[in-house]
C-alpha positions in Angstrom: 17.0 -32.1 54.1 13.6 -30.6 54.7 11.1 -32.9 56.9 7.5 -32.2 57.3 4.4 -33.2 59.2 1.1 -33.1 57.3 -1.9 -33.1 59.7 -5.2 -35.5 59.0 -7.0 -32.3 57.6 -4.3 -31.8 55.2 -4.5 -35.5 54.1 -8.0 -35.1 53.5 -7.9 -31.8 51.4 -7.8 -33.7 48.2 -11.2 -35.1 48.6 -13.1 -32.2 49.8 -15.9 -30.8 47.5 -15.4 -26.8 46.8 -15.8 -24.4 44.1 -14.0 -22.2 46.7 -10.3 -21.4 44.7 -8.7 -21.5 48.4 -9.8 -25.2 48.9 -8.5 -26.0 45.0 -5.3 -24.2 45.2 -4.7 -25.8 48.8 -5.5 -29.3 47.0 -3.0 -28.8 44.3 -0.4 -28.0 46.6 -0.7 -30.9 49.1 -0.6 -32.8 46.1 2.5 -31.0 45.0 3.9 -32.0 48.2 3.1 -35.4 48.2 5.2 -35.5 45.0 8.1 -33.9 46.4 7.9 -36.6 49.3 7.2 -39.5 46.9 10.4 -38.5 44.9 12.5 -37.6 47.9 13.0 -34.4 47.8 11.4 -34.0 51.1 11.4 -36.5 54.2 7.6 -36.9 55.6 7.4 -37.4 59.4 4.3 -39.8 60.6 2.8 -40.8 63.9 0.7 -43.2 66.2 -1.3 -40.0 66.6 -1.5 -39.7 62.8 -2.2 -43.2 62.3 -5.4 -43.4 64.7 -6.9 -40.3 63.6 -6.9 -41.9 59.5 -8.3 -44.9 60.9 -11.2 -43.1 62.4 -12.2 -42.0 58.8 -16.1 -43.3 58.2 -14.4 -43.6 54.4 -12.9 -46.9 54.0 -11.2 -45.6 50.5 -10.6 -42.4 52.1 -8.8 -43.9 55.2 -7.1 -46.6 53.0 -5.8 -44.0 50.4 -4.4 -41.7 53.0 -2.7 -44.6 55.3 -1.0 -46.6 52.1 0.5 -43.2 51.3 1.5 -42.3 54.9 3.0 -45.8 55.3 4.9 -46.1 52.3 6.6 -43.0 52.0 7.1 -41.8 55.6 10.8 -41.5 56.6 10.0 -40.9 60.2 7.5 -42.5 62.6 6.6 -41.1 66.3 5.4 -44.3 68.0 4.2 -45.7 71.3 7.6 -45.0 72.8 7.9 -41.5 72.6 3.8 -40.9 73.8 5.0 -39.8 77.2 7.5 -37.2 75.3 4.6 -36.2 73.2 2.1 -35.8 75.9 4.4 -33.4 78.2 4.8 -31.2 74.7 1.3 -31.1 74.3 0.2 -30.2 77.4 2.2 -27.3 77.1 0.6 -26.7 73.5 -2.8 -26.7 74.8 -2.1 -24.1 77.6 -2.1 -21.8 74.5 -5.9 -22.6 73.4 -5.1 -25.2 70.7 -7.5 -28.7 71.0 -5.7 -31.9 72.3 -5.5 -33.7 69.1 -4.1 -30.7 67.1 -1.3 -30.2 70.3 -0.5 -33.9 69.8 0.4 -33.7 66.1 2.4 -30.8 66.5 4.3 -32.3 69.5 4.8 -35.1 67.5 6.1 -33.2 64.3 8.6 -31.5 66.7 9.5 -35.0 68.3 10.1 -36.0 64.7 12.2 -32.6 64.6 10.1 -31.5 61.4 11.0 -28.6 59.9 7.5 -27.4 58.7 3.7 -28.6 59.9 1.4 -28.3 57.3 -2.2 -27.8 57.8 -5.1 -26.3 56.5 -6.9 -25.5 59.8 -6.8 -21.7 59.7 -7.2 -22.2 63.6 -4.6 -24.1 64.1 -2.1 -22.0 61.7 -2.5 -18.9 64.0 -0.2 -20.7 66.8 3.8 -20.1 67.0 6.4 -22.1 68.1 10.0 -21.6 67.9 10.2 -25.5 67.4 8.3 -25.8 64.5 6.7 -23.3 61.4 3.3 -23.9 60.6 2.2 -23.4 56.9 -1.0 -24.1 54.9 0.2 -25.9 51.7 -0.1 -23.1 49.5 2.6 -21.2 51.8 4.8 -24.1 51.9 4.5 -24.4 48.1 5.8 -20.8 47.6 8.2 -20.9 50.3 9.8 -24.3 48.1 9.7 -22.6 44.9 11.9 -19.7 46.2 14.5 -22.2 47.7 14.9 -23.9 44.4 
């Protein structure tokens, strides 16, 4: 079964206000991915890094909504016991120009043996890895449709 890791910007996408069609498509795709997770078609991975970043969200409503979903549906969690490993991997990723928090998310996804890292961060999507495939939500849904 496929395993995915969604970063914080992906979780926040449905809360973004925009008339931009790409944001609307990403929102719809992200919500579809959530339904795949809810119904057990794919496995969600989470991490201490993700929880820490979500906790910093100034909106209590957004923070509570996102954490409720992640806590209820994450099938795998990379916690403090694996942070030393995550740090080693993220240090290598940082060398490619990726920011520290983004590198830590990718490292946790790799440690969780995720197939896909899903993000709406266009800059982050330029990162290429042999360990994990990075996609935006629309790309993931299009790939999913071809698989079924």
